[in-house]
C-alpha positions as CSV (number, residue, x, y, z in Angstrom):
1,M,70.2,64.4,142.3
2,A,71.6,66.8,139.7
3,N,75.2,68.2,140.1
4,S,75.5,71.8,141.2
5,T,77.2,74.7,139.3
6,C,79.1,77.3,141.2
7,A,79.8,80.7,139.7
8,T,80.8,84.2,141.0
9,P,78.8,87.0,139.3
10,I,80.6,90.3,138.6
11,K,79.8,93.4,136.7
12,G,76.9,93.9,134.2
13,T,77.8,93.8,130.5
14,H,74.6,93.7,128.4
15,L,71.0,94.8,129.0
16,R,68.2,93.9,126.7
17,I,64.6,95.3,126.5
18,I,61.9,93.6,124.5
19,A,58.5,95.3,124.2
20,L,55.6,93.1,125.4
21,D,51.8,93.4,125.0
22,V,49.4,93.7,127.9
23,C,49.5,89.9,128.4
24,G,53.3,89.8,128.7
25,V,53.8,88.3,125.2
26,P,56.6,89.8,123.0
27,I,55.2,92.1,120.3
28,T,56.1,91.0,116.8
29,G,56.3,92.9,113.5
30,A,55.5,96.6,113.2
31,G,55.4,98.2,116.6
32,S,57.8,95.6,118.1
33,L,61.0,96.7,119.8
34,V,64.3,95.2,120.9
35,V,67.0,97.3,122.5
36,V,70.5,96.0,123.5
37,T,72.7,98.4,125.4
38,K,75.7,98.5,127.8
39,G,74.7,102.1,128.9
40,F,73.4,101.3,132.4
41,V,75.0,101.9,135.8
42,Q,73.1,99.3,137.8
43,V,69.9,97.2,138.1
44,T,68.7,96.9,141.7
45,Q,66.2,94.2,142.7
46,E,64.1,94.5,145.8
47,P,61.8,91.5,146.5
48,Q,58.4,92.4,147.8
49,Y,56.8,90.0,150.3
50,L,53.4,89.7,151.8
51,E,53.8,89.0,155.5
52,G,52.2,85.7,156.7
53,E,49.1,85.9,158.9
54,E,49.9,85.5,162.6
55,F,47.8,83.3,164.9
56,V,48.1,83.9,168.6
57,E,45.8,82.7,171.4
58,R,46.4,82.8,175.1
59,T,44.9,80.5,177.7
60,A,42.9,81.8,180.6
61,D,46.1,82.2,182.7
62,G,47.8,84.3,180.0
63,S,50.2,81.7,178.6
64,L,50.5,81.0,174.9
65,C,48.1,78.4,173.6
66,V,48.7,79.1,169.9
67,N,51.7,80.9,168.5
68,Q,52.2,80.4,164.8
69,R,52.8,82.6,161.7
70,D,52.3,81.6,158.1
71,D,55.2,81.9,155.7
72,A,55.7,85.2,154.0
73,A,54.8,85.1,150.3
74,L,56.7,86.7,147.4
75,T,54.4,89.0,145.4
76,R,56.7,90.8,143.0
77,M,60.2,92.2,142.3
78,Q,60.7,95.9,142.3
79,L,63.5,96.9,139.9
80,T,65.4,100.1,139.8
81,I,67.3,100.7,136.6
82,D,69.8,103.5,136.3
83,F,70.8,104.5,132.7
84,C,73.9,106.5,131.9
85,E,73.3,106.3,128.2
86,I,69.7,107.0,127.1
87,N,68.4,105.0,124.2
88,V,65.5,107.1,123.1
89,L,63.2,104.4,121.8
90,G,64.0,102.1,124.7
91,A,63.5,104.8,127.3
92,S,60.2,106.1,125.7
93,W,58.8,102.5,125.6
94,I,59.5,101.6,129.3
95,T,58.2,105.0,130.5
96,S,55.2,105.0,128.2
97,A,56.3,108.3,126.8
98,R,55.7,109.7,123.2
99,N,58.6,109.6,120.7
100,L,59.8,112.9,119.3
101,V,60.8,112.1,115.7
102,S,63.0,114.1,113.3
103,G,63.0,113.7,109.6
104,G,59.9,111.7,108.9
105,P,57.6,109.0,110.4
106,I,59.2,106.7,112.9
107,T,58.3,103.7,110.6
108,G,60.2,105.3,107.7
109,S,63.3,107.4,107.5
110,G,62.8,109.3,110.6
111,T,64.9,109.2,113.8
112,A,63.6,109.3,117.3
113,T,65.6,112.1,118.9
114,G,63.7,112.5,122.2
115,F,60.5,111.8,124.1
116,A,57.7,113.6,125.8
117,V,56.3,112.4,129.2
118,A,52.6,113.0,129.9
119,E,50.5,112.6,133.0
120,G,48.6,109.3,133.6
121,P,49.5,105.7,134.2
122,S,52.5,103.9,132.5
123,T,50.9,101.0,130.7
124,N,53.7,99.6,128.5
125,R,55.2,96.3,129.5
126,F,58.6,94.9,128.6
127,S,61.0,92.0,129.5
128,L,64.4,92.9,130.9
129,E,67.5,90.7,130.6
130,V,70.9,91.4,132.0
131,W,74.2,89.5,131.4
132,Q,77.1,89.4,133.8
133,E,80.6,88.1,133.7
134,V,81.7,85.2,135.8
135,A,84.7,86.1,138.0
136,G,87.8,84.0,138.9
137,A,88.7,80.4,138.0
138,G,85.0,79.7,136.9
139,A,85.0,82.3,134.1
140,C,85.2,79.4,131.5
141,D,83.7,75.9,131.5
142,P,85.9,72.8,131.4
143,E,85.9,73.0,127.5
144,G,87.3,76.5,127.6
145,T,84.1,78.3,126.7
146,Q,83.4,81.6,128.4
147,R,80.5,81.5,130.9
148,F,78.0,84.3,131.6
149,I,75.4,84.9,134.3
150,Y,72.0,85.4,132.7
151,N,69.3,87.4,134.6
152,A,65.8,87.6,133.1
153,W,62.6,89.3,134.4
154,P,60.1,88.2,131.7
155,N,57.3,90.6,132.5
156,V,57.9,94.1,133.8
157,G,55.8,97.2,133.9
158,S,54.1,99.9,136.1
159,S,57.2,102.0,135.4
160,Q,57.9,105.2,137.3
161,I,60.5,107.7,136.4
162,G,62.9,108.3,139.3
163,E,65.6,110.8,139.8
164,Y,67.1,112.8,136.9
165,T,69.6,115.4,138.0
166,I,71.0,118.2,135.8
167,E,74.2,119.5,137.3
168,N,78.0,119.9,136.7
169,G,78.3,116.2,136.2
170,R,76.7,113.3,134.4
171,S,72.9,112.8,134.3
172,T,71.4,109.4,134.9
173,L,67.8,108.4,134.0
174,Q,66.3,106.2,136.7
175,V,63.3,104.0,136.1
176,I,61.5,102.1,138.9
177,A,59.3,99.2,137.7
178,E,57.8,96.0,139.1
179,T,57.3,92.5,137.8
180,R,54.4,90.2,137.1
181,G,54.4,86.4,136.4
182,A,55.8,85.4,133.0
183,S,53.7,84.7,130.0
184,A,53.8,81.0,129.0
185,L,54.8,82.2,125.5
186,W,57.7,84.4,126.4
187,D,60.6,81.9,126.4
188,T,59.0,80.1,123.4
189,L,59.0,83.2,121.3
190,I,62.4,84.6,122.2
191,G,64.1,81.2,121.9
192,A,65.9,81.7,125.2
193,P,69.2,80.0,124.4
194,W,70.4,81.2,127.9
195,I,68.0,78.8,129.6
196,P,68.9,75.0,129.7
197,E,67.3,73.0,126.8
198,G,64.1,71.4,127.9
199,E,63.5,74.0,130.7
200,T,60.5,76.4,130.4
201,V,59.5,79.6,132.2
202,E,56.5,79.0,134.4
203,T,53.7,81.6,134.7
204,D,54.2,82.3,138.4
205,E,58.0,83.0,138.0
206,H,59.3,86.5,138.1
207,W,63.1,86.2,137.9
208,L,65.4,83.7,136.2
209,W,69.1,83.4,137.0
210,N,71.3,80.9,135.1
211,V,74.9,80.2,134.2
212,A,75.2,79.9,130.4
213,T,77.8,79.7,127.7
214,T,75.7,81.3,124.9
215,P,77.2,84.8,124.3
216,P,75.0,87.9,124.9
217,P,73.4,89.7,122.0
218,T,75.2,92.4,120.0
219,I,75.1,95.9,121.5
220,Q,73.8,98.6,119.1
221,C,72.1,102.0,119.3
222,N,69.5,101.3,116.7
223,S,66.6,99.2,118.0
224,T,65.4,96.3,115.9
225,E,62.1,94.6,115.3
226,F,61.4,91.5,117.3
227,V,61.5,88.3,115.3
228,P,60.2,85.1,117.0
229,A,62.6,82.3,117.3
């Protein structure tokens, strides 16, 4: 039996979005997108379960002859993401909005300064990764290397825009999305150094949680193209 690791998650330090195609595979080259930010308030996960079928039968005198219920089955995760800093390219991708570009084409010298949201379904997909600190005495491993909690949802979409309030105070952009099973190519293409060597992401898995010592990626406003590992 393998030894167990204990760690206490605290705070959220980095959030990364990678644009995916319809099959959940990271898009490469032109049209790809990687955004790394700390401008989020929280990411809330609500598991969605399908209740198990119940089998109940009574005997002729009314007592229970059969009384059994199947196990509930996890179907997906619902994620609610609250952004206090809006990265225009990241926000427009996950909400399937159109970029508003100033100064030239988005593929050239132009800058995305905003987005326009149209009616219809949200079809874009993305993977979401969030890094946390480890609190207390377990913040570093026995060799003195800082540890992090790595959360990954490899295939996210069906996004809906939540509350956006304009008032005498800060405005937060809320996005509500749900997961699907991962693509078998997702961890292969991104490299996934935050997953133990030799481990893979299975196609029926929706959420990964791991204690890692590889530092999170660098935060920057400008998005980058995705380069396969």
